[in-house]
C-alpha positions in Angstrom: 44.3 106.1 37.6 42.0 107.5 40.2 43.2 108.2 43.8 40.4 108.5 46.4 41.9 111.2 48.5 41.4 112.4 52.1 43.7 115.4 52.6 43.7 114.8 56.4 45.2 111.3 55.9 49.0 111.1 55.9 48.9 107.9 53.8 46.7 109.6 51.2 49.0 112.6 51.1 52.0 110.3 50.7 50.4 108.3 47.9 49.5 111.5 46.0 53.0 112.8 46.5 54.5 109.6 44.9 52.2 109.9 41.9 53.1 113.5 41.4 56.9 112.9 41.8 56.8 110.1 39.3 54.6 112.1 36.9 52.0 109.3 36.9 48.8 110.5 35.3 46.0 110.5 37.9 42.7 111.9 38.8 42.0 113.0 42.4 38.6 112.1 43.9 38.1 114.1 47.1 35.6 111.6 48.6 35.2 113.4 51.9 33.9 116.5 50.2 32.1 114.7 47.4 31.0 111.3 48.9 30.8 108.3 46.6 27.3 107.0 45.7 26.4 103.5 46.8 26.8 102.3 43.2 30.3 103.8 42.8 31.3 102.2 46.1 29.9 98.8 45.0 31.8 99.1 41.7 35.1 99.9 43.5 34.6 97.0 46.0 34.0 94.6 43.1 37.1 95.7 41.3 39.2 95.3 44.4 37.5 92.0 45.3 36.8 93.4 48.8 33.9 93.5 51.1 32.7 96.8 52.5 33.8 95.9 56.0 37.4 95.8 54.8 37.3 99.5 54.2 36.0 100.3 57.7 38.6 102.1 59.9 38.3 99.8 62.9 40.6 101.8 65.1 38.4 104.9 65.0 36.4 105.8 68.0 33.2 106.0 66.0 33.6 102.3 65.0 34.5 101.2 68.5 31.6 103.0 70.1 28.8 102.4 67.6 29.7 99.5 65.3 32.2 97.1 66.8 29.6 94.8 68.3 27.2 94.9 65.3 26.8 92.2 62.7 25.9 94.2 59.6 25.1 93.0 56.1 27.2 94.1 53.1 24.5 96.6 52.1 24.3 98.0 55.7 28.1 98.6 55.7 27.8 100.3 52.3 25.0 102.5 53.6 
């Protein structure tokens, strides 16, 4: 199992803690320090059956200020 981890995120830390407590084998991908390639992201989205927009943090100021009113394509969101 791979956990895509952001150490600043309380939900990420909680998920990692659960995996460690239950001794579930896992690999940690620190995506903030080592960003995913476009192809890696597309592969993950396909496995999850999600669109890129579904991963966007819509409550963040960056989204509200720069993207909330935009109609972007799937590839543009991935970019």
